[in-house]
NUDOVEX-787874 format. One record per residue (C-alpha): x, y, z; chain; residue number from 1; residue in one letter. Coordinates in Angstrom, 3 decimals. Layout:
[[X,Y,Z],'A',NUM,'A']
...
END
This chain:
[[15.148,-7.682,-14.943],'A',1,'M']
[[11.358,-7.979,-14.888],'A',2,'T']
[[9.592,-8.734,-18.163],'A',3,'S']
[[6.983,-6.243,-19.287],'A',4,'Q']
[[3.403,-7.357,-19.955],'A',5,'T']
[[1.889,-5.542,-22.921],'A',6,'I']
[[-1.925,-5.421,-22.919],'A',7,'P']
[[-3.743,-6.738,-25.979],'A',8,'V']
[[-6.741,-5.173,-27.689],'A',9,'E']
[[-10.195,-6.005,-26.294],'A',10,'P']
[[-11.514,-9.312,-27.610],'A',11,'F']
[[-14.325,-11.851,-27.305],'A',12,'D']
[[-13.065,-15.381,-26.620],'A',13,'F']
[[-15.630,-18.097,-27.382],'A',14,'V']
[[-14.760,-21.604,-26.168],'A',15,'V']
[[-16.717,-24.371,-27.867],'A',16,'F']
[[-16.487,-27.234,-25.409],'A',17,'G']
[[-16.426,-24.598,-22.671],'A',18,'G']
[[-17.289,-27.083,-19.907],'A',19,'T']
[[-14.910,-29.788,-21.134],'A',20,'G']
[[-11.599,-31.089,-19.837],'A',21,'D']
[[-9.337,-28.844,-21.925],'A',22,'L']
[[-11.268,-25.751,-20.911],'A',23,'S']
[[-11.117,-26.728,-17.244],'A',24,'E']
[[-7.445,-27.762,-17.073],'A',25,'R']
[[-5.799,-25.368,-19.500],'A',26,'K']
[[-7.866,-22.606,-21.083],'A',27,'L']
[[-9.598,-21.100,-18.053],'A',28,'I']
[[-6.423,-21.205,-15.901],'A',29,'P']
[[-4.409,-19.661,-18.748],'A',30,'A']
[[-6.925,-16.861,-19.297],'A',31,'L']
[[-7.079,-16.209,-15.547],'A',32,'Y']
[[-3.277,-15.845,-15.424],'A',33,'Q']
[[-3.387,-13.302,-18.250],'A',34,'R']
[[-6.084,-11.389,-16.329],'A',35,'Q']
[[-3.850,-11.486,-13.276],'A',36,'R']
[[-0.895,-10.204,-15.327],'A',37,'A']
[[-2.912,-7.194,-16.447],'A',38,'G']
[[-2.938,-8.164,-20.121],'A',39,'Q']
[[-6.652,-7.682,-20.809],'A',40,'F']
[[-8.142,-4.412,-22.030],'A',41,'S']
[[-11.785,-3.535,-21.602],'A',42,'E']
[[-14.311,-4.804,-22.596],'A',43,'P']
[[-12.785,-8.293,-23.027],'A',44,'T']
[[-15.302,-11.149,-22.628],'A',45,'R']
[[-14.999,-14.938,-22.381],'A',46,'I']
[[-17.997,-16.952,-23.522],'A',47,'I']
[[-18.414,-20.658,-22.843],'A',48,'G']
[[-20.426,-22.646,-25.386],'A',49,'A']
[[-21.433,-26.293,-25.094],'A',50,'S']
[[-24.479,-28.543,-24.972],'A',51,'R']
[[-24.764,-28.278,-21.176],'A',52,'S']
[[-27.694,-26.126,-20.069],'A',53,'K']
[[-25.897,-23.724,-17.739],'A',54,'L']
[[-26.543,-20.171,-16.613],'A',55,'S']
[[-23.846,-17.498,-16.556],'A',56,'D']
[[-23.498,-17.981,-12.800],'A',57,'E']
[[-23.135,-21.753,-13.088],'A',58,'E']
[[-20.399,-21.298,-15.691],'A',59,'F']
[[-18.654,-18.809,-13.418],'A',60,'R']
[[-18.809,-21.359,-10.591],'A',61,'A']
[[-17.261,-23.919,-12.969],'A',62,'F']
[[-14.451,-21.449,-13.703],'A',63,'A']
[[-13.823,-20.747,-10.017],'A',64,'R']
[[-13.429,-24.458,-9.365],'A',65,'K']
[[-11.107,-24.845,-12.379],'A',66,'A']
[[-8.866,-22.086,-10.992],'A',67,'I']
[[-8.922,-23.618,-7.511],'A',68,'A']
[[-8.007,-27.060,-8.884],'A',69,'D']
[[-5.461,-26.147,-11.566],'A',70,'H']
[[-3.741,-22.897,-10.549],'A',71,'V']
[[-0.866,-22.849,-8.057],'A',72,'H']
[[-2.017,-21.664,-4.660],'A',73,'R']
[[0.419,-18.732,-4.631],'A',74,'E']
[[-1.196,-17.439,-7.848],'A',75,'D']
[[-4.742,-17.503,-6.496],'A',76,'V']
[[-5.971,-13.988,-5.768],'A',77,'D']
[[-9.601,-13.514,-4.688],'A',78,'A']
[[-9.900,-10.019,-6.180],'A',79,'A']
[[-8.429,-11.130,-9.513],'A',80,'E']
[[-10.739,-14.153,-9.611],'A',81,'I']
[[-13.739,-11.895,-9.051],'A',82,'D']
[[-12.580,-9.575,-11.841],'A',83,'A']
[[-11.940,-12.538,-14.129],'A',84,'F']
[[-15.271,-14.315,-13.643],'A',85,'V']
[[-17.105,-11.027,-14.210],'A',86,'S']
[[-15.922,-11.364,-17.839],'A',87,'R']
[[-17.492,-14.821,-18.200],'A',88,'L']
[[-20.784,-15.604,-19.944],'A',89,'Y']
[[-22.381,-18.784,-21.200],'A',90,'Y']
[[-24.466,-19.765,-24.235],'A',91,'V']
[[-25.863,-23.303,-24.683],'A',92,'P']
[[-24.893,-24.486,-28.187],'A',93,'V']
[[-25.385,-27.823,-29.916],'A',94,'D']
[[-22.920,-27.727,-32.795],'A',95,'A']
[[-24.135,-30.946,-34.416],'A',96,'R']
[[-27.768,-29.861,-34.455],'A',97,'A']
[[-26.901,-26.255,-35.274],'A',98,'G']
[[-28.816,-24.967,-32.252],'A',99,'Q']
[[-27.855,-21.959,-30.151],'A',100,'G']
[[-25.820,-20.070,-32.751],'A',101,'F']
[[-28.480,-17.371,-33.006],'A',102,'D']
[[-28.142,-16.796,-29.241],'A',103,'A']
[[-24.374,-16.667,-29.655],'A',104,'L']
[[-24.779,-14.042,-32.374],'A',105,'K']
[[-26.947,-11.971,-30.056],'A',106,'E']
[[-24.365,-12.251,-27.276],'A',107,'A']
[[-21.501,-11.161,-29.548],'A',108,'L']
[[-23.271,-8.199,-31.123],'A',109,'G']
[[-22.942,-6.704,-34.574],'A',110,'D']
[[-19.487,-5.108,-34.536],'A',111,'S']
[[-17.280,-6.280,-37.404],'A',112,'D']
[[-14.242,-4.561,-35.928],'A',113,'A']
[[-14.104,-6.493,-32.623],'A',114,'A']
[[-11.584,-9.314,-32.359],'A',115,'I']
[[-13.383,-12.641,-32.055],'A',116,'R']
[[-11.557,-15.830,-31.141],'A',117,'V']
[[-13.462,-19.079,-31.675],'A',118,'F']
[[-11.588,-21.832,-29.807],'A',119,'Y']
[[-12.684,-25.327,-30.832],'A',120,'L']
[[-11.981,-27.475,-27.756],'A',121,'A']
[[-14.163,-30.210,-29.246],'A',122,'V']
[[-13.795,-33.356,-31.329],'A',123,'A']
[[-12.499,-32.770,-34.896],'A',124,'P']
[[-15.734,-34.216,-36.266],'A',125,'S']
[[-17.428,-30.979,-35.128],'A',126,'L']
[[-14.940,-28.571,-36.747],'A',127,'F']
[[-16.821,-28.351,-40.040],'A',128,'G']
[[-20.252,-28.049,-38.391],'A',129,'D']
[[-19.113,-25.192,-36.147],'A',130,'I']
[[-17.397,-23.294,-38.967],'A',131,'A']
[[-20.448,-23.623,-41.197],'A',132,'R']
[[-22.871,-22.441,-38.494],'A',133,'N']
[[-20.652,-19.473,-37.625],'A',134,'L']
[[-20.667,-18.522,-41.302],'A',135,'D']
[[-24.434,-18.872,-41.643],'A',136,'Q']
[[-24.956,-16.528,-38.694],'A',137,'Q']
[[-22.573,-13.934,-40.165],'A',138,'G']
[[-20.143,-14.284,-37.225],'A',139,'L']
[[-17.003,-14.721,-39.347],'A',140,'V']
[[-15.798,-11.137,-39.561],'A',141,'T']
[[-12.418,-9.925,-40.904],'A',142,'P']
[[-11.176,-9.761,-37.291],'A',143,'S']
[[-12.304,-13.291,-36.394],'A',144,'A']
[[-9.867,-16.127,-35.728],'A',145,'R']
[[-10.529,-19.849,-35.278],'A',146,'I']
[[-8.309,-22.095,-33.137],'A',147,'V']
[[-8.283,-25.859,-33.709],'A',148,'V']
[[-6.612,-28.514,-31.579],'A',149,'E']
[[-5.130,-31.788,-32.764],'A',150,'K']
[[-5.820,-34.262,-34.114],'A',151,'P']
[[-6.126,-32.597,-37.502],'A',152,'I']
[[-7.046,-35.780,-39.297],'A',153,'G']
[[-5.755,-39.311,-38.905],'A',154,'R']
[[-4.250,-39.461,-42.405],'A',155,'S']
[[-3.370,-37.103,-45.231],'A',156,'L']
[[-6.794,-37.556,-46.828],'A',157,'A']
[[-8.737,-36.840,-43.623],'A',158,'S']
[[-6.482,-33.855,-42.785],'A',159,'A']
[[-7.213,-32.382,-46.200],'A',160,'R']
[[-10.935,-32.888,-45.625],'A',161,'E']
[[-10.828,-31.073,-42.267],'A',162,'L']
[[-8.709,-28.280,-43.714],'A',163,'N']
[[-11.165,-27.927,-46.602],'A',164,'D']
[[-14.118,-27.675,-44.212],'A',165,'Q']
[[-12.504,-24.948,-42.115],'A',166,'I']
[[-10.933,-23.236,-45.124],'A',167,'G']
[[-14.292,-22.934,-46.840],'A',168,'A']
[[-15.286,-20.421,-44.145],'A',169,'V']
[[-12.058,-18.914,-42.758],'A',170,'F']
[[-9.080,-17.550,-44.683],'A',171,'D']
[[-5.758,-19.248,-43.938],'A',172,'E']
[[-4.485,-16.224,-41.987],'A',173,'Q']
[[-7.514,-16.591,-39.673],'A',174,'Q']
[[-6.848,-20.270,-38.874],'A',175,'I']
[[-4.640,-21.101,-35.876],'A',176,'F']
[[-3.719,-24.804,-35.647],'A',177,'R']
[[-2.391,-25.066,-32.135],'A',178,'I']
[[0.429,-27.290,-30.891],'A',179,'D']
[[1.054,-26.420,-27.262],'A',180,'H']
[[4.647,-27.708,-27.476],'A',181,'Y']
[[5.509,-24.711,-29.635],'A',182,'L']
[[4.420,-22.399,-26.815],'A',183,'G']
[[6.927,-23.838,-24.351],'A',184,'K']
[[9.652,-21.441,-23.291],'A',185,'E']
[[12.471,-23.854,-24.077],'A',186,'T']
[[11.180,-24.566,-27.578],'A',187,'V']
[[11.275,-20.876,-28.425],'A',188,'Q']
[[14.669,-20.590,-26.796],'A',189,'N']
[[15.926,-23.187,-29.252],'A',190,'L']
[[15.588,-20.565,-31.995],'A',191,'M']
[[17.440,-18.001,-29.890],'A',192,'V']
[[20.214,-20.489,-29.088],'A',193,'L']
[[20.670,-21.249,-32.763],'A',194,'R']
[[20.170,-17.851,-34.356],'A',195,'F']
[[21.101,-15.459,-31.557],'A',196,'G']
[[24.530,-16.850,-30.705],'A',197,'N']
[[27.637,-17.055,-32.874],'A',198,'A']
[[28.694,-20.147,-30.910],'A',199,'L']
[[26.213,-22.717,-32.263],'A',200,'F']
[[25.062,-21.949,-35.794],'A',201,'E']
[[28.496,-22.452,-37.464],'A',202,'P']
[[28.590,-25.943,-35.898],'A',203,'L']
[[24.952,-26.806,-36.637],'A',204,'W']
[[25.547,-29.217,-39.521],'A',205,'N']
[[26.739,-32.679,-40.506],'A',206,'S']
[[30.410,-31.692,-40.250],'A',207,'A']
[[30.114,-31.289,-36.480],'A',208,'H']
[[26.920,-33.031,-35.301],'A',209,'I']
[[26.898,-36.814,-35.003],'A',210,'D']
[[23.184,-37.314,-34.373],'A',211,'H']
[[20.089,-35.811,-32.728],'A',212,'V']
[[17.694,-37.435,-30.263],'A',213,'Q']
[[14.172,-36.224,-29.520],'A',214,'I']
[[12.358,-37.896,-26.632],'A',215,'T']
[[8.828,-37.241,-25.377],'A',216,'V']
[[8.224,-39.704,-22.546],'A',217,'A']
[[5.183,-40.004,-20.293],'A',218,'E']
[[4.668,-42.034,-17.127],'A',219,'T']
[[0.849,-41.988,-17.398],'A',220,'V']
[[-1.327,-44.519,-19.181],'A',221,'G']
[[-4.635,-44.022,-20.965],'A',222,'L']
[[-6.277,-41.880,-18.276],'A',223,'E']
[[-9.531,-40.520,-19.775],'A',224,'D']
[[-8.466,-40.799,-23.435],'A',225,'R']
[[-9.364,-44.452,-23.994],'A',226,'V']
[[-11.686,-44.115,-26.993],'A',227,'S']
[[-9.465,-41.591,-28.793],'A',228,'Y']
[[-6.092,-43.166,-28.083],'A',229,'Y']
[[-6.905,-46.699,-29.188],'A',230,'D']
[[-7.917,-45.353,-32.600],'A',231,'K']
[[-4.883,-43.086,-32.866],'A',232,'A']
[[-1.794,-44.644,-31.271],'A',233,'G']
[[1.508,-42.979,-30.446],'A',234,'A']
[[2.543,-42.287,-34.057],'A',235,'L']
[[-0.550,-40.237,-34.829],'A',236,'R']
[[-0.926,-38.780,-31.333],'A',237,'D']
[[2.632,-37.527,-30.766],'A',238,'M']
[[4.981,-37.995,-33.715],'A',239,'V']
[[2.861,-36.423,-36.471],'A',240,'Q']
[[2.571,-33.140,-34.592],'A',241,'N']
[[4.685,-32.519,-31.472],'A',242,'H']
[[7.823,-34.451,-32.376],'A',243,'I']
[[7.940,-33.435,-36.031],'A',244,'L']
[[7.511,-29.796,-35.032],'A',245,'Q']
[[10.478,-30.103,-32.663],'A',246,'L']
[[12.506,-31.784,-35.408],'A',247,'L']
[[11.704,-28.891,-37.742],'A',248,'C']
[[12.932,-26.284,-35.259],'A',249,'L']
[[16.192,-28.186,-34.753],'A',250,'V']
[[16.801,-28.807,-38.441],'A',251,'A']
[[15.445,-25.775,-40.312],'A',252,'M']
[[17.569,-23.219,-42.101],'A',253,'E']
[[17.757,-19.684,-40.642],'A',254,'P']
[[14.585,-17.826,-41.665],'A',255,'P']
[[14.931,-14.347,-43.128],'A',256,'A']
[[13.000,-12.989,-40.130],'A',257,'S']
[[10.606,-14.074,-37.393],'A',258,'L']
[[7.681,-13.316,-39.674],'A',259,'D']
[[5.208,-16.197,-39.400],'A',260,'A']
[[5.471,-17.335,-43.002],'A',261,'D']
[[9.263,-16.989,-43.088],'A',262,'A']
[[9.555,-19.404,-40.146],'A',263,'V']
[[6.928,-21.783,-41.459],'A',264,'R']
[[8.459,-21.818,-44.942],'A',265,'D']
[[11.699,-23.171,-43.444],'A',266,'E']
[[9.885,-25.779,-41.351],'A',267,'K']
[[8.021,-26.932,-44.442],'A',268,'L']
[[11.324,-27.475,-46.289],'A',269,'K']
[[12.462,-29.828,-43.520],'A',270,'V']
[[9.255,-31.869,-43.672],'A',271,'L']
[[9.575,-32.162,-47.432],'A',272,'R']
[[13.210,-33.245,-47.125],'A',273,'A']
[[12.460,-36.089,-44.693],'A',274,'L']
[[13.290,-39.393,-46.371],'A',275,'K']
[[10.265,-41.641,-46.686],'A',276,'R']
[[10.168,-44.796,-44.591],'A',277,'V']
[[8.708,-47.471,-46.866],'A',278,'N']
[[7.796,-51.121,-46.405],'A',279,'G']
[[11.380,-52.274,-46.856],'A',280,'H']
[[12.845,-49.778,-44.370],'A',281,'D']
[[10.179,-49.877,-41.651],'A',282,'A']
[[11.295,-53.028,-39.771],'A',283,'P']
[[14.832,-51.681,-39.266],'A',284,'K']
[[13.953,-47.961,-38.940],'A',285,'S']
[[10.891,-48.105,-36.683],'A',286,'T']
[[9.820,-49.851,-33.488],'A',287,'V']
[[6.272,-50.214,-32.178],'A',288,'R']
[[5.597,-51.024,-28.536],'A',289,'G']
[[2.704,-51.559,-26.147],'A',290,'Q']
[[3.079,-51.469,-22.375],'A',291,'Y']
[[2.344,-54.435,-20.165],'A',292,'R']
[[1.663,-54.413,-16.435],'A',293,'S']
[[4.509,-53.163,-14.286],'A',294,'G']
[[5.331,-50.467,-11.776],'A',295,'A']
[[5.598,-46.700,-11.812],'A',296,'S']
[[6.283,-44.098,-9.147],'A',297,'S']
[[2.738,-44.595,-7.898],'A',298,'G']
[[3.069,-48.372,-7.523],'A',299,'G']
[[1.780,-51.287,-9.580],'A',300,'A']
[[-0.028,-50.410,-12.819],'A',301,'V']
[[-2.103,-52.358,-15.308],'A',302,'K']
[[-1.059,-53.121,-18.849],'A',303,'G']
[[-2.573,-51.327,-21.837],'A',304,'Y']
[[-4.952,-54.149,-22.731],'A',305,'L']
[[-6.175,-54.376,-19.132],'A',306,'E']
[[-6.809,-50.623,-19.012],'A',307,'E']
[[-8.537,-50.801,-22.371],'A',308,'L']
[[-10.605,-53.867,-21.517],'A',309,'G']
[[-9.826,-55.394,-24.914],'A',310,'N']
[[-7.215,-58.107,-25.410],'A',311,'D']
[[-7.193,-57.781,-29.216],'A',312,'R']
[[-5.840,-54.265,-29.650],'A',313,'S']
[[-2.440,-53.863,-31.316],'A',314,'D']
[[-2.387,-50.066,-30.933],'A',315,'T']
[[1.128,-48.816,-30.221],'A',316,'E']
[[1.768,-46.872,-27.010],'A',317,'T']
[[5.462,-46.459,-27.906],'A',318,'F']
[[7.241,-45.516,-31.122],'A',319,'V']
[[10.930,-45.178,-31.942],'A',320,'A']
[[12.022,-44.022,-35.398],'A',321,'I']
[[15.347,-43.413,-37.081],'A',322,'K']
[[14.644,-40.476,-39.396],'A',323,'A']
[[16.914,-38.905,-41.991],'A',324,'E']
[[16.789,-35.530,-43.715],'A',325,'I']
[[17.912,-35.478,-47.319],'A',326,'G']
[[19.700,-32.148,-47.645],'A',327,'N']
[[23.246,-30.810,-47.450],'A',328,'W']
[[23.113,-29.594,-43.860],'A',329,'R']
[[21.944,-32.927,-42.424],'A',330,'W']
[[23.344,-35.526,-44.818],'A',331,'A']
[[24.076,-38.769,-42.903],'A',332,'N']
[[22.999,-37.288,-39.544],'A',333,'V']
[[20.312,-39.573,-38.057],'A',334,'P']
[[17.468,-38.146,-35.991],'A',335,'F']
[[16.335,-40.681,-33.394],'A',336,'Y']
[[12.758,-40.047,-32.298],'A',337,'L']
[[10.946,-41.821,-29.465],'A',338,'R']
[[7.778,-41.342,-27.501],'A',339,'T']
[[5.701,-43.537,-25.258],'A',340,'G']
[[3.384,-43.973,-22.332],'A',341,'K']
[[4.177,-45.693,-19.020],'A',342,'R']
[[7.885,-45.062,-19.453],'A',343,'L']
[[10.489,-44.745,-16.704],'A',344,'A']
[[10.348,-40.965,-16.448],'A',345,'E']
[[8.246,-38.022,-17.580],'A',346,'R']
[[10.618,-36.030,-19.736],'A',347,'V']
[[10.651,-34.158,-23.038],'A',348,'S']
[[14.060,-33.207,-24.352],'A',349,'E']
[[16.198,-32.681,-27.416],'A',350,'I']
[[19.789,-33.946,-27.408],'A',351,'V']
[[22.198,-32.608,-30.012],'A',352,'V']
[[25.206,-34.937,-29.910],'A',353,'A']
[[28.368,-33.478,-31.421],'A',354,'F']
[[31.079,-35.549,-33.073],'A',355,'K']
[[34.083,-36.637,-30.999],'A',356,'P']
[[37.333,-34.736,-31.252],'A',357,'I']
[[39.504,-36.030,-34.123],'A',358,'P']
[[42.522,-36.759,-31.882],'A',359,'H']
[[43.109,-36.859,-28.121],'A',360,'S']
[[46.354,-35.453,-26.696],'A',361,'I']
[[45.584,-36.890,-23.249],'A',362,'F']
[[46.968,-40.116,-21.812],'A',363,'D']
[[44.580,-42.981,-21.184],'A',364,'E']
[[45.133,-42.516,-17.444],'A',365,'S']
[[43.422,-39.104,-17.691],'A',366,'A']
[[40.156,-40.717,-18.700],'A',367,'G']
[[37.971,-40.826,-21.788],'A',368,'T']
[[37.232,-37.682,-23.764],'A',369,'V']
[[33.459,-37.701,-24.186],'A',370,'M']
[[31.783,-35.913,-27.126],'A',371,'P']
[[30.014,-32.649,-26.364],'A',372,'N']
[[26.233,-32.627,-26.063],'A',373,'Q']
[[23.635,-29.877,-26.010],'A',374,'L']
[[20.600,-31.027,-24.018],'A',375,'V']
[[17.462,-28.910,-24.290],'A',376,'I']
[[14.888,-29.905,-21.654],'A',377,'R']
[[11.269,-28.990,-22.426],'A',378,'L']
[[9.709,-30.587,-19.358],'A',379,'Q']
[[9.439,-31.057,-16.479],'A',380,'P']
[[12.370,-28.780,-15.517],'A',381,'D']
[[12.861,-26.445,-18.449],'A',382,'E']
[[16.476,-25.599,-19.140],'A',383,'G']
[[19.562,-26.087,-21.278],'A',384,'V']
[[22.715,-28.061,-20.528],'A',385,'K']
[[25.924,-27.953,-22.544],'A',386,'Q']
[[28.055,-30.986,-21.683],'A',387,'W']
[[31.784,-30.290,-22.015],'A',388,'I']
[[35.120,-31.765,-20.883],'A',389,'M']
[[37.106,-30.099,-18.096],'A',390,'I']
[[40.012,-30.982,-15.829],'A',391,'K']
[[38.939,-32.383,-12.474],'A',392,'D']
[[40.182,-29.796,-9.930],'A',393,'P']
[[43.047,-30.691,-7.616],'A',394,'G']
[[46.646,-31.893,-7.707],'A',395,'P']
[[47.814,-35.326,-8.763],'A',396,'G']
[[47.926,-35.103,-12.538],'A',397,'G']
[[45.447,-34.669,-15.349],'A',398,'M']
[[42.018,-36.173,-14.719],'A',399,'R']
[[39.262,-35.449,-17.227],'A',400,'L']
[[35.661,-34.911,-16.277],'A',401,'R']
[[32.438,-34.598,-18.317],'A',402,'H']
[[30.285,-31.846,-16.752],'A',403,'V']
[[27.302,-29.704,-17.760],'A',404,'P']
[[27.132,-25.961,-18.077],'A',405,'L']
[[23.635,-25.855,-16.635],'A',406,'D']
[[21.000,-23.165,-17.117],'A',407,'M']
[[17.785,-23.932,-15.284],'A',408,'S']
[[15.026,-21.499,-16.217],'A',409,'F']
[[13.517,-21.770,-12.730],'A',410,'A']
[[16.818,-20.776,-11.127],'A',411,'Q']
[[17.918,-18.197,-13.689],'A',412,'S']
[[14.572,-16.427,-14.000],'A',413,'F']
[[12.771,-16.015,-10.705],'A',414,'K']
[[9.500,-14.884,-12.279],'A',415,'E']
[[6.684,-17.343,-12.883],'A',416,'R']
[[7.101,-19.131,-16.188],'A',417,'N']
[[3.811,-18.740,-18.108],'A',418,'P']
[[2.111,-21.883,-19.363],'A',419,'D']
[[2.323,-22.529,-23.101],'A',420,'A']
[[-1.405,-21.920,-23.536],'A',421,'Y']
[[-1.088,-18.425,-22.053],'A',422,'E']
[[1.441,-17.431,-24.678],'A',423,'R']
[[-0.389,-19.068,-27.567],'A',424,'L']
[[-3.805,-17.618,-26.699],'A',425,'I']
[[-2.356,-14.108,-26.581],'A',426,'M']
[[-0.636,-14.719,-29.936],'A',427,'D']
[[-4.025,-15.657,-31.395],'A',428,'V']
[[-5.513,-12.386,-30.145],'A',429,'V']
[[-2.587,-10.460,-31.654],'A',430,'R']
[[-2.952,-12.352,-34.933],'A',431,'G']
[[0.615,-13.698,-34.734],'A',432,'N']
[[0.782,-17.117,-36.433],'A',433,'Q']
[[4.506,-17.817,-35.983],'A',434,'T']
[[3.958,-20.598,-33.426],'A',435,'L']
[[1.031,-22.177,-35.269],'A',436,'F']
[[0.986,-24.719,-38.073],'A',437,'M']
[[0.105,-23.757,-41.603],'A',438,'R']
[[-2.051,-26.042,-43.716],'A',439,'R']
[[0.801,-27.213,-45.928],'A',440,'D']
[[2.889,-28.079,-42.835],'A',441,'E']
[[0.154,-30.321,-41.448],'A',442,'V']
[[-0.289,-32.070,-44.760],'A',443,'E']
[[3.461,-32.479,-45.330],'A',444,'A']
[[3.748,-34.147,-41.910],'A',445,'A']
[[0.976,-36.595,-42.804],'A',446,'W']
[[2.670,-37.226,-46.147],'A',447,'R']
[[5.639,-38.615,-44.159],'A',448,'W']
[[3.546,-40.447,-41.540],'A',449,'I']
[[1.159,-42.240,-43.912],'A',450,'D']
[[3.847,-44.482,-45.531],'A',451,'P']
[[4.986,-45.612,-42.058],'A',452,'I']
[[1.430,-46.635,-41.160],'A',453,'L']
[[1.112,-48.409,-44.509],'A',454,'A']
[[4.455,-50.182,-44.019],'A',455,'A']
[[3.427,-51.447,-40.580],'A',456,'W']
[[0.291,-52.908,-42.076],'A',457,'E']
[[2.119,-54.321,-45.093],'A',458,'E']
[[4.766,-56.024,-42.926],'A',459,'N']
[[2.307,-56.991,-40.191],'A',460,'D']
[[4.699,-55.220,-37.794],'A',461,'Q']
[[3.056,-55.800,-34.431],'A',462,'S']
[[3.689,-53.870,-31.225],'A',463,'A']
[[6.413,-55.319,-28.998],'A',464,'Q']
[[5.524,-55.641,-25.337],'A',465,'G']
[[7.420,-53.655,-22.732],'A',466,'Y']
[[7.084,-53.505,-18.978],'A',467,'T']
[[5.475,-50.347,-17.598],'A',468,'A']
[[8.075,-48.220,-15.824],'A',469,'G']
[[10.890,-49.044,-18.265],'A',470,'T']
[[12.213,-47.180,-21.316],'A',471,'W']
[[10.239,-49.183,-23.844],'A',472,'G']
[[10.768,-52.374,-25.838],'A',473,'P']
[[14.211,-53.862,-26.375],'A',474,'S']
[[13.857,-53.172,-30.079],'A',475,'G']
[[14.211,-49.430,-29.452],'A',476,'S']
[[17.582,-50.038,-27.799],'A',477,'I']
[[18.681,-52.167,-30.732],'A',478,'A']
[[17.490,-49.454,-33.159],'A',479,'L']
[[20.070,-46.964,-31.910],'A',480,'I']
[[22.787,-49.341,-30.671],'A',481,'E']
[[23.182,-51.044,-34.036],'A',482,'R']
[[24.527,-47.640,-35.155],'A',483,'D']
[[27.009,-47.591,-32.261],'A',484,'G']
[[25.021,-45.018,-30.262],'A',485,'R']
[[22.903,-45.069,-27.092],'A',486,'T']
[[19.815,-43.262,-25.862],'A',487,'W']
[[20.621,-40.331,-23.629],'A',488,'H']
[[19.821,-40.897,-19.972],'A',489,'E']
[[18.106,-37.689,-18.891],'A',490,'S']
[[19.467,-37.728,-15.345],'A',491,'N']
END
């Protein structure tokens, strides 16, 4: 069965930071793919805005190169590229100085009915300046939306300040706080697995689930994020947003509907039910790590301090946390969270580990009865595996075997799997906020993160070294093994 692409209303898409890395790698390729899929109606326009002094043609050349560099060769179509770049325009804008917004107003025109998307692919320090200048020029119409990327603050106080700055100009229903993990096909399928099948939801509780693991592992190091990452660290960069959002989708109660606020209300309840990790708990419930020199698939790699060029930094590049949710459904079910750079494998997955059977009727010679697991792979190979016990085929008695019922999206669905940004951008145009974070969600997440940061400082809990190309510091293994459990090996 071929999925149907439904065109969206015409819109103007303004990218602040239009010549930056995010625009080049993600936004322009995603918009091109939606053009290629026939999802745009006329007269849709895409307007780049940044401090660079470019002409329309120079911006179009930038877009052509971005498509050539970041779109799969089989998806490159000369006619579609020509049609796409004909939609592109450019306006030089200096958000800090407030220059160029009058030219942007002239480019957009006076229609209050047209959908306007302002995508802020810039540093958070510019969010307030851009919102204020858009307001002063009368560009914030009832049909306008603003999209902001992480980081939304580096603490609860700074998140509130950013939210106040944006909220002073845009209503909450116009603000789209993007987390690209929520646009991944497998993440959305998690809701269908839970709420669209009678098989799982009756078992989705502490009576049947032993624990949950959420892993977001990267093999890369700092790359071009040196200045940002050393001020943020893994807890702020990954746990506060991506990992906590995944935890919410695993743990939330069934929403009344897929209405945006119904879903986000249930996620908010999970964040509020997370037990605080204080100074006393932090040393046994959290692990900080920082990679040292080692080897990856590409060969020998430098350690974090060598890449940074600063031997005094204690910024964590790895975090493992044992989290607990204080409600009836999840009482005494630990959630083990880990993320890090320069790890053994690039993988993002959720493992729901079910409790063992209460009694085995099989002889020891048949083998060990392993507990069932549901493994939801977000990347790199999106899919779902249900690990079950079966009899090993053949004569010679009963031999037990632990095997996966495996559904690979690439094998099951032959169509191209759209990138998360494609889906999320089109949801912004439609005004659908289901996959975006509400203000109170962001602040509730920081309300849980802040005490961990404070506890690390209070206990002087330094980052443990780990060799690049491994699965992190030994403390993360001890964190889970002291509970009689082990980290899931993705292969």
